[in-house]
VMD Tcl script that draws the C-alpha trace (Angstrom):
set ca {
  {-132.48 67.26 68.99}
  {-131.42 64.13 70.86}
  {-128.57 62.03 69.49}
  {-130.41 58.88 70.66}
  {-133.12 59.51 68.05}
  {-133.11 57.53 64.84}
  {-132.84 59.95 61.94}
  {-133.83 59.58 58.30}
  {-133.35 61.60 55.12}
  {-133.10 61.38 51.34}
  {-129.36 61.45 50.55}
  {-129.51 62.02 46.80}
  {-130.17 65.36 45.05}
  {-133.74 66.50 44.35}
  {-135.31 65.47 41.06}
  {-135.56 62.26 39.08}
  {-132.66 59.87 38.57}
  {-131.70 56.25 38.11}
  {-131.18 55.73 41.84}
  {-132.45 57.48 44.95}
  {-131.17 56.77 48.47}
  {-132.99 57.01 51.78}
  {-130.61 56.78 54.74}
  {-131.33 56.03 58.41}
  {-129.03 56.10 61.42}
  {-129.70 55.26 65.05}
  {-130.57 52.47 67.42}
  {-134.00 51.85 65.84}
  {-132.77 51.87 62.22}
  {-132.64 48.07 61.88}
  {-136.03 47.58 63.57}
  {-137.63 50.17 61.28}
  {-136.03 48.50 58.26}
  {-137.42 45.15 59.39}
  {-140.93 46.58 59.52}
  {-140.90 48.02 55.99}
  {-138.54 45.79 53.97}
  {-139.39 42.34 52.63}
  {-136.23 40.54 51.52}
  {-136.59 38.26 48.51}
  {-134.46 35.64 50.29}
  {-136.87 35.67 53.22}
  {-134.33 36.81 55.80}
  {-135.27 39.35 58.47}
  {-133.35 42.59 58.76}
  {-132.09 41.84 62.26}
  {-130.63 38.51 61.10}
  {-128.53 39.99 58.29}
  {-124.75 40.26 58.52}
  {-123.07 43.40 59.89}
  {-122.25 44.61 56.37}
  {-124.64 43.27 53.74}
  {-126.68 44.14 50.66}
  {-130.11 42.56 50.23}
  {-132.68 42.80 47.44}
  {-136.37 43.10 48.24}
  {-139.54 45.21 48.38}
  {-140.39 48.24 50.50}
  {-143.99 48.11 51.74}
  {-146.42 50.52 53.36}
  {-148.56 49.97 56.46}
  {-151.01 47.82 54.50}
  {-148.31 45.61 53.04}
  {-148.62 47.25 49.59}
  {-145.37 47.59 47.68}
  {-143.97 51.14 47.53}
  {-140.88 50.26 45.51}
  {-138.35 47.51 45.03}
  {-134.92 48.29 46.42}
  {-131.52 47.19 47.63}
  {-131.07 47.47 51.39}
  {-127.55 48.21 52.66}
  {-127.07 47.16 56.28}
  {-124.15 48.60 58.26}
  {-124.17 47.68 61.92}
  {-122.38 49.74 64.55}
  {-119.55 50.62 64.83}
  {-118.74 49.76 61.20}
  {-120.67 52.59 59.57}
  {-120.37 56.24 58.59}
  {-121.87 57.46 61.87}
  {-120.58 54.54 64.02}
  {-124.27 53.81 64.72}
  {-126.54 51.27 63.04}
  {-127.09 52.61 59.53}
  {-129.55 51.37 56.89}
  {-129.72 52.70 53.35}
  {-132.45 51.93 50.83}
  {-131.29 52.23 47.22}
  {-134.59 52.81 45.42}
  {-135.61 53.99 41.98}
  {-134.87 57.69 41.72}
  {-138.41 59.05 41.33}
  {-139.25 61.81 43.83}
  {-142.73 60.43 44.61}
  {-141.45 56.96 45.47}
  {-138.58 58.35 47.52}
  {-140.92 60.59 49.48}
  {-143.21 57.62 50.18}
  {-140.28 55.56 51.49}
  {-139.10 58.48 53.64}
  {-142.61 59.04 55.06}
  {-142.78 55.35 55.93}
  {-139.58 55.62 58.00}
  {-141.16 58.56 59.85}
  {-144.34 56.60 60.52}
  {-142.26 53.82 62.07}
  {-140.43 56.13 64.49}
  {-137.61 57.90 62.70}
  {-137.46 61.68 62.66}
  {-136.25 63.98 59.87}
  {-132.50 64.48 59.95}
  {-131.22 68.01 60.31}
  {-128.69 69.48 57.89}
  {-125.40 67.63 58.22}
  {-126.66 65.50 61.09}
  {-125.24 62.22 59.77}
  {-121.78 63.76 59.54}
  {-122.27 65.53 62.88}
  {-122.90 62.14 64.48}
  {-119.75 60.81 62.82}
  {-117.91 63.70 64.47}
  {-119.54 63.31 67.89}
  {-118.90 59.57 67.83}
  {-115.22 60.08 67.09}
  {-115.09 58.79 63.52}
  {-114.12 62.18 62.09}
  {-112.62 65.29 63.62}
  {-114.18 68.67 62.78}
  {-111.72 69.46 60.00}
  {-112.25 66.04 58.38}
  {-116.02 66.48 58.67}
  {-115.79 69.78 56.81}
  {-113.85 67.93 54.14}
  {-116.96 65.85 53.44}
  {-118.85 68.88 52.16}
  {-115.75 70.18 50.40}
  {-115.64 66.94 48.40}
  {-119.33 67.27 47.56}
  {-118.93 70.89 46.47}
  {-115.54 70.67 44.72}
  {-115.63 72.59 41.43}
  {-112.17 71.76 40.05}
  {-109.58 69.01 40.42}
  {-107.48 71.32 42.61}
  {-110.54 71.94 44.81}
  {-111.06 68.20 45.04}
  {-107.43 67.58 46.01}
  {-107.81 70.09 48.83}
  {-111.08 68.52 49.98}
  {-109.75 64.94 49.88}
  {-106.64 66.02 51.77}
  {-108.88 67.45 54.46}
  {-111.15 64.40 54.55}
  {-108.17 62.05 54.81}
  {-106.68 64.03 57.69}
  {-103.70 65.64 55.91}
  {-104.61 69.13 57.14}
  {-105.78 68.15 60.63}
  {-102.69 65.95 60.98}
  {-100.52 69.07 60.87}
  {-102.71 70.72 63.50}
  {-102.47 67.65 65.73}
  {-98.68 67.66 65.43}
  {-98.53 71.30 66.52}
  {-100.86 70.65 69.46}
  {-98.82 67.64 70.51}
  {-95.63 69.70 70.39}
  {-97.22 72.48 72.48}
  {-98.45 69.90 75.00}
  {-94.98 68.34 75.26}
  {-93.47 71.74 76.04}
  {-96.19 72.43 78.60}
  {-95.60 69.06 80.29}
  {-91.83 69.62 80.33}
  {-92.17 73.06 81.91}
  {-94.83 71.98 84.40}
  {-92.67 69.06 85.53}
  {-89.90 71.55 86.25}
  {-92.34 73.82 88.11}
  {-93.44 70.87 90.29}
  {-89.87 70.38 91.48}
  {-88.76 73.89 92.47}
  {-85.63 72.54 94.13}
  {-84.34 71.74 90.64}
  {-83.97 75.06 88.86}
  {-84.98 75.30 85.22}
  {-81.70 75.83 83.45}
  {-81.08 77.98 80.41}
  {-80.78 74.91 78.18}
  {-84.42 73.96 78.83}
  {-85.70 77.48 78.20}
  {-83.59 77.80 75.06}
  {-85.02 74.51 73.75}
  {-88.56 75.80 74.42}
  {-87.71 78.99 72.54}
  {-86.33 77.13 69.52}
  {-89.34 74.81 69.32}
  {-91.70 77.77 69.69}
  {-89.96 79.53 66.80}
  {-90.39 76.38 64.68}
  {-94.08 76.14 65.61}
  {-94.69 79.77 64.71}
  {-92.98 79.28 61.34}
  {-95.19 76.25 60.66}
  {-98.35 78.20 61.54}
  {-97.29 81.20 59.44}
  {-96.54 78.89 56.49}
  {-100.06 77.49 56.77}
  {-101.48 81.02 56.82}
  {-99.78 81.71 53.46}
  {-102.10 79.13 51.90}
  {-105.29 80.81 53.15}
  {-105.77 83.08 50.12}
  {-105.54 80.20 47.64}
  {-107.45 77.80 49.88}
  {-110.44 80.10 50.29}
  {-110.62 80.59 46.53}
  {-110.39 76.85 45.81}
  {-113.17 76.29 48.33}
  {-115.58 79.06 47.39}
  {-114.48 80.23 43.96}
  {-113.03 83.54 42.76}
  {-115.75 86.04 41.87}
  {-114.57 87.49 38.55}
  {-116.29 90.30 36.66}
  {-115.78 90.64 32.91}
  {-116.24 94.31 31.98}
  {-115.81 96.49 28.93}
  {-117.74 98.68 26.56}
  {-120.26 97.06 24.18}
  {-118.97 94.75 21.45}
  {-115.37 94.32 22.70}
  {-115.72 90.55 23.18}
  {-116.87 90.07 26.79}
  {-119.36 87.34 25.92}
  {-116.87 85.73 23.52}
  {-114.34 85.55 26.36}
  {-116.95 84.03 28.70}
  {-117.78 81.37 26.13}
  {-114.08 80.66 25.52}
  {-113.36 80.24 29.23}
  {-116.41 78.00 29.66}
  {-115.73 76.06 26.44}
  {-119.41 76.37 25.57}
  {-121.79 78.85 23.96}
  {-123.20 80.20 27.24}
  {-123.74 83.81 26.13}
  {-125.21 85.14 22.89}
  {-122.56 86.72 20.67}
  {-123.47 89.12 17.85}
  {-121.93 92.14 16.11}
  {-124.74 94.27 17.53}
  {-123.51 96.41 20.46}
  {-125.46 95.94 23.72}
  {-126.53 92.32 23.12}
  {-125.90 91.45 26.79}
  {-128.49 93.35 28.82}
  {-128.12 91.53 32.14}
  {-125.32 89.86 34.05}
  {-124.66 86.20 33.19}
  {-123.01 84.10 35.89}
  {-121.28 80.73 35.49}
  {-118.45 78.69 37.02}
  {-115.35 77.88 34.99}
  {-112.27 75.77 35.71}
  {-109.33 77.97 34.71}
  {-106.07 76.19 35.44}
  {-107.64 74.43 38.41}
  {-109.02 77.70 39.82}
  {-112.83 77.82 40.13}
  {-113.79 81.19 38.67}
  {-117.29 82.48 39.24}
  {-117.44 84.42 35.97}
  {-119.88 87.29 35.56}
  {-120.38 88.57 32.02}
  {-121.76 92.09 32.44}
  {-123.64 94.44 30.17}
  {-121.46 96.74 28.07}
  {-120.69 99.91 30.02}
  {-121.72 103.05 28.13}
  {-124.25 105.87 28.34}
  {-127.30 103.70 27.78}
  {-130.42 105.22 26.31}
  {-133.19 102.67 27.00}
  {-134.36 101.69 30.50}
  {-133.43 98.00 30.26}
  {-129.85 98.67 29.20}
  {-129.49 101.30 31.94}
  {-130.38 98.68 34.53}
  {-127.84 96.29 32.99}
  {-125.09 98.94 33.12}
  {-125.97 99.73 36.75}
  {-125.67 96.03 37.62}
  {-122.36 95.82 35.77}
  {-120.95 98.61 37.94}
  {-122.20 96.82 41.06}
  {-120.52 93.58 39.92}
  {-117.20 95.38 39.65}
  {-117.53 96.55 43.26}
  {-118.30 93.02 44.51}
  {-115.75 91.15 42.38}
  {-112.44 89.88 43.75}
  {-110.92 89.96 40.26}
  {-111.79 92.10 37.24}
  {-111.09 91.14 33.65}
  {-111.25 94.48 31.84}
  {-111.50 94.03 28.06}
  {-110.61 96.60 25.43}
  {-110.68 96.53 21.65}
  {-107.04 96.01 20.78}
  {-107.74 96.82 17.13}
  {-109.05 100.33 17.82}
  {-107.92 103.48 19.64}
  {-108.97 104.05 23.27}
  {-112.29 105.87 23.68}
  {-113.95 107.86 26.45}
  {-115.93 104.73 27.38}
  {-112.67 102.77 27.69}
  {-111.28 105.45 30.01}
  {-114.41 105.24 32.13}
  {-113.82 101.49 32.49}
  {-110.20 102.17 33.47}
  {-111.48 104.46 36.23}
  {-113.82 101.70 37.48}
  {-110.87 99.35 38.04}
  {-109.04 101.74 40.39}
  {-108.34 99.93 43.65}
  {-109.39 96.54 42.21}
  {-107.29 93.50 41.38}
  {-107.56 93.61 37.60}
  {-106.14 92.10 34.43}
  {-106.35 94.30 31.33}
  {-107.05 92.35 28.14}
  {-106.53 93.79 24.66}
  {-108.86 91.66 22.56}
  {-109.07 91.01 18.81}
  {-105.33 90.41 18.36}
  {-106.29 88.17 15.42}
  {-107.24 91.20 13.35}
  {-104.60 92.42 10.92}
  {-105.51 96.00 11.82}
  {-104.58 95.47 15.48}
  {-101.58 97.73 16.22}
  {-98.87 96.22 18.39}
  {-99.47 98.46 21.40}
  {-102.98 99.85 20.88}
  {-104.20 101.19 24.22}
  {-101.51 99.35 26.18}
  {-99.36 102.41 26.87}
  {-102.36 104.44 28.04}
  {-103.51 101.63 30.36}
  {-100.07 101.38 31.95}
  {-99.86 105.16 32.25}
  {-103.25 105.41 33.96}
  {-102.82 102.26 36.10}
  {-99.21 101.90 37.35}
  {-98.15 98.26 37.52}
  {-101.10 97.16 35.37}
  {-101.04 93.56 34.10}
  {-101.86 93.70 30.38}
  {-102.27 90.89 27.88}
  {-103.10 90.74 24.19}
  {-105.68 88.03 23.45}
  {-108.15 86.82 20.86}
  {-111.32 85.46 22.42}
  {-112.23 84.26 18.92}
  {-109.13 82.12 18.25}
  {-108.04 81.43 21.82}
  {-104.74 83.26 21.46}
  {-103.44 84.44 24.84}
  {-105.89 82.41 26.94}
  {-103.18 80.03 28.13}
  {-101.15 83.04 29.30}
  {-104.26 84.42 31.02}
  {-104.66 81.12 32.86}
  {-101.05 81.34 34.06}
  {-101.53 84.91 35.32}
  {-104.66 83.92 37.25}
  {-102.90 80.92 38.83}
  {-100.03 83.15 39.94}
  {-102.48 85.63 41.46}
  {-104.22 82.87 43.41}
  {-101.31 80.64 44.43}
  {-98.58 83.26 44.73}
  {-94.94 82.57 43.98}
  {-94.01 80.82 47.23}
  {-96.64 78.08 47.40}
  {-95.79 74.52 46.37}
  {-99.31 73.64 45.17}
  {-99.91 71.00 47.88}
  {-103.63 71.78 48.07}
  {-104.26 68.92 50.52}
  {-102.88 71.00 53.39}
  {-104.31 74.42 52.46}
  {-106.32 76.52 54.91}
  {-109.81 76.57 53.41}
  {-111.94 79.22 55.14}
  {-111.96 82.44 57.15}
  {-112.69 80.63 60.41}
  {-109.54 78.51 60.17}
  {-107.50 81.50 59.04}
  {-108.61 83.52 62.08}
  {-107.84 80.63 64.44}
  {-104.35 80.26 63.00}
  {-103.74 84.02 63.27}
  {-104.70 83.88 66.94}
  {-102.40 80.88 67.46}
  {-99.56 82.75 65.75}
  {-100.19 85.68 68.08}
  {-100.01 83.46 71.15}
  {-96.75 81.97 69.89}
  {-95.38 85.51 69.53}
  {-96.50 86.18 73.10}
  {-94.67 83.02 74.21}
  {-91.43 84.20 72.62}
  {-91.85 87.64 74.17}
  {-92.43 86.08 77.58}
  {-89.21 84.08 77.22}
  {-87.34 87.15 75.97}
  {-88.49 89.12 79.03}
  {-87.06 86.46 81.34}
  {-90.41 85.69 82.95}
  {-90.98 82.51 84.94}
  {-92.02 79.16 83.45}
  {-95.58 79.61 84.76}
  {-96.16 82.49 82.34}
  {-94.63 80.57 79.42}
  {-97.04 77.70 80.17}
  {-100.02 80.09 80.11}
  {-99.09 81.30 76.61}
  {-98.44 77.77 75.31}
  {-101.73 76.52 76.72}
  {-103.50 79.29 74.79}
  {-101.80 77.98 71.63}
  {-102.89 74.40 72.39}
  {-106.51 75.36 73.10}
  {-106.79 77.67 70.09}
  {-105.54 75.08 67.61}
  {-108.00 72.57 69.08}
  {-110.85 74.70 67.70}
  {-109.88 73.57 64.19}
  {-110.17 69.86 64.96}
  {-113.19 70.43 67.22}
  {-111.53 69.27 70.42}
  {-111.93 72.68 72.07}
  {-114.64 74.19 69.84}
  {-117.84 75.39 71.48}
  {-121.20 73.76 70.77}
  {-122.47 76.86 68.97}
  {-119.55 76.81 66.51}
  {-120.05 73.10 65.84}
  {-123.79 73.58 65.21}
  {-123.11 76.49 62.87}
  {-120.64 74.46 60.80}
  {-122.96 71.49 60.33}
  {-125.95 73.73 59.55}
  {-124.20 74.55 56.24}
  {-124.29 70.91 55.15}
  {-126.94 69.53 52.83}
  {-129.76 67.31 54.06}
  {-128.94 63.62 54.02}
  {-125.24 64.24 54.64}
}
mol new
graphics top color blue
foreach p $ca { graphics top sphere $p radius 0.5 }
foreach p [lrange $ca 0 end-1] q [lrange $ca 1 end] { graphics top cylinder $p $q radius 0.2 }
display resetview
């Protein structure tokens, strides 16, 4: 698709609402607006100020009113895309919005592709690639910590660090190349030693950023967490407690949950994608068998397992089967029903620790909330680790960035090895240039067109 085209899309979520927005961007946006908008003050669209809001009617080809609306005019370069942008704030009915959108098409606009408004902001230099990704991170943030990370990215906190590293690499390259250009002046050991020290500092900075990747990816996409246990141990009660709502049906009848229930929960700032599974046992009816099969599959796919046991009863064969399912998984073992007077102090705990060396166990009551604060702390420690300072604004947020930084770290190691081997400055420059080019893939300065298209294809329409 050509960037010269004027694009149009609905920028608010599907469905009915108080307000619906149709957005246009491109060189014909103002002309199209002038043909379909009748301002109550009588002014024409092209005569309005660079940044203005005007009340009026949107009309079809016959002059019939489609809807009344506010028109927001943002003339280039003072707009989101740095092009002429017009937004119609209409009533939020889907039929009216579709009619307004179709009218923009009839007058020459074309449907915007996914993320095309933000892609234009990137191509026109308003945002770098990392900041552009922050736009969708803000839209999709599920917790306050996720939002802090997204806003930090959008405001350039993360990309600022990348730019600093690239600038440092470029300075070293320029210094070495200047020395190469004047061979009569030998490069002394002081220069090489300075390059080595700065390379060590750059590698440390990159490796420190890589330490945030685990937490950043979870804050961005959520931590898939399976709640497993035999029937009637309190899986659904725990789900409801973590969600602070009655999401799952809770009864004293074993096997109430027949299928997996999935929901997002904010647990200490960590977005958990919680999956309440069917109770694992030797099911007799066909429906429950399917539920148990799905529960086992959820355990395989989950990044974290919350394995629940009845802390007021001895371990059973079904409990031991659940212990076996957690082998090789990151799991937290919860001894529920600690509120019951009959709950012995260490019921099942010794056996769990014997069967799973290093097991993290916790006594809780999903009914009263006892132990849930401690569970939150354990989950935060698993996600953030002990050596992170919680500055989410500068966290690595996806696998692509993590892989780029790992490659950059590798090239920095190569640079140090080249220096250690006493090789000439030309070879040091080659390694440092690889660092500079690799880091540029994060900000988009050296990213290929295919990568850029793939990133923006994940955006929603209208953004």
